[in-house]
N, C-alpha and C positions, 0 to 999 in steps of 0.2 A: 305357661298355664298358672293360674292362681286358684287357691282354695281358701274359702273363708266361711266361718260360722256366722250366719246372719238370718234373721227371721225364724229362728228356732231350728234351722237345718243347715246343711252344707251347700254352699254355692261354689261350683267349679266352672271356671271360664277360660276359654282358649280363644285368643284373637290373633289373626294373621294380618300383617301390614306394617306400616311405619311405626317404630317405637312401640312394639306390641306389649312389652312389659308394662309400660306406663299406661297404655290403654286398658289393659286388664285390671290394673289397680283402680283406674278411674271408673270402670264399669262396676267393680265391687263396691267402691266408695259411694256411688250413686244409689245402689241398692240399700246400703247401710244408712244413708241419709234418709231414704224413704221409710225405712223401718222406724226411725226416730219420730217420724210424723204419723205413721199409720198403726203402730202396734198397740194393742189393748193391754199389753203387759208392761208398757213404759208409762210411768206416772206423769211424765211431762209431754206425752204425745198429744197431737191435736185430736185424735180420736178419743183419747181419755178425757180431754177437756170437753168435748162434745157430750160424752156420756155423763159426765158429772153435772152438766147443765141441762140434762133432759127434763123437760117440763117446766124449766125455769126461764131460760133465756137463749137466744141465738148466739152462736160462736163464730167469729170471723176466722177463716182458715187460709192456708196457702193455696196457690193455684193447683198444686199437685193433689192435695187432699180433696179439694172441691171437685176436681176432675174425676178422681177414682170413685168418689161417692156418686157422681152423675152416672158413671159407667155402671156401677152396681145397681142403681135404681133403673137404668135402662134395661138390664137383663132381668131384673125383677118383674118389670112390666111385661116384657116379651114372654116370660115364662109363667105369667099369671100368678106370681108369688111363689112358685116352686123354688126358685132361687130368691132368697130374701136375706139382705145383709143386716137385718135387725134381729135383736134377741131380747130376752127378758119377758116379764109378765105382760107387757103391752106391745109385744113385737108386731109390727105391721109396717111394711115399707111405705105405705101411703102416708104415714105419720112423720116421714122425714121431709122437712120443708127446706128447700134451697132458695136463696135469694141471690141471683146473679149480679145484681147491681152493687151490693156491698160484700159479696162472696161469703155469706154466712150460712150456717147449717143449724137447724133447730129440730130437736126431737120433741114432738108434741106432748108425749106422756111421761110422767114420772116413772122411774124404774126401767125405762126403755134404754137400749144401748145399741150401738153399731159394732159389728164385728166383720172385718173385711177379709177374714181367713179364706174365703172362697174365691177371691179375685186379686188379693193384694200382691202375691208373688208374681203373677202374670203381668200385672200393671208395672211392677218394679222392673221386670226384665225388659219390657217395651221402652220404658223411660231410660233405662241404662243404655240400651242400644242407641236411642236418639242422642244421648249425651256424648257417647264416643264418636258417633258419626259427625257431630258438630266439631269435635276436638281435633280430628285429623283424618288422614287417608287410610282407611282400613279395608282389607280385602274380604275378611270373613269373621264371623263370630259363632261359636258354639258354646252352649251352657247347659249344665245339669243343675237344677235348683230343687233339691229334695225330691227328685223324681219327675219334675216338670222339665222337659227338654226344649231347647230353643236353638234354631239354626238360621243363620243369615249369611248371604253372599252378595257382594256388590252387583253381580249380574242377575240376581233374582232366582237363579237356578244353579244346579251343580250336579256332578255325577251321582247317580242313585246310591243311596246309603241305606243299609239294612240295620234297623234298630231292634234290639231285643228288649221287650217289655217283660220284666221279671215280676210277675204278680202271682196270684193263686193259680192262674192258668197262663204260664209263660207263652208268649207268641211274638212274632216278628212284625215289624212295621217298616215299610220302605218309604223313604222321602227323597225328593229331588228338587224341591222348591222351598223358598223361605217360609218359615212358619214355626209353630210350636206344637208339642205333644204334651197333653196333661192327663194324668190318671187320677181318678177318684176311686178309692178302694177301701174295703174293710180289712185288708190283709195285715196292715201294721197296727192300726188302732181301731179295732171293731167298735162300732157304735158312735164314732166321733162326728159323723155327719147326721144332723138332725133334720127331720121333716118339719118345716115351719108350719104345716097345716095341723100337725098333731103335737109337736114339741117332743116327739119320741125319736129314737134312732131310725133312720130310713131303712126300709126293707124292700126286698124285691129283686135286687141285683147284688152281685158281689163286687163287680169292678166295671168301671167305664173309662175307656181311653179315647180321647178326642184329639184329632189333628186339625188345626185351624190356622188361618193366616197370621193371627197375632197371638201373643201369649195371654193377653187379657181375655180375649175371646175363648181360647182353648180352656183356660181354667174355669171361667164362669159357666161355659157349656157343660164341661164334665161334671161340675158340681150339680147343676140343675138336672141333668139327665140321670145321675145317680139317684136322685130323689124321685124323679118321675117314674122310673122303671123302664124296662126294655121296650115294650110296644109303644107306649106314649112318647118315650124319648126319641126313638127312631123316627117317628112321624114328625115330631117337633123340629128335629135337626134338619129335615129336608128343606127348610126355608133358608138355610145359611149356605151361600156359595163357598166352594172350596173346603168344606168341612167333611171329615170322615170320622167314623166312630166304630169301636169294637166294644160290645156290651155283653157281659157274661152274668 
């Protein structure tokens, strides 16, 4: 098992299989590499470069950065902007222009910025899994990334495991297939999730936990539903196969 501080929280990874220690380090290294591309707190990150060039010029980025922004805009469109990776006085995901031919990103308005805090950890977990699967024969991976949980087994399923979600209202969650569990909550940092429609802290629910086939999807959906509220969120989630949610 390896523990590392990355993306502002603790990543704990356990991998079973050949050379498991090296694989765990490789997994954590990949998450750290992605932090250096995606963090708004790193002055040299590609997201920071995009934000500095808002309203001025497109910025050419890596495949990883381009892909996660595509994913973020995908969920923004699906949620009608309830999930929105943009921020600032001119926040509007419609103003993020992607050019696949030269892999550039352009924020149309001055003062606008990207913040991938609602999807970046999930994306990093999925990419790190792909990296270690390419590198060797692994049996299983489990990870806890600041409360976002991730489980993968080479067979796609495993003996049922009961997970305790410790939030304002602790409850248990049973899993037996590959996937991820993401919680969006006010328990630790009240008011940190903003409603993009008003620019104010989201209200209506205290906690949303989503189980989904991928970590990217789980994090994006939990963020969106937290902002939507219980009734609208439950109805919206019905379109996603293999997704379960607990909303309080």
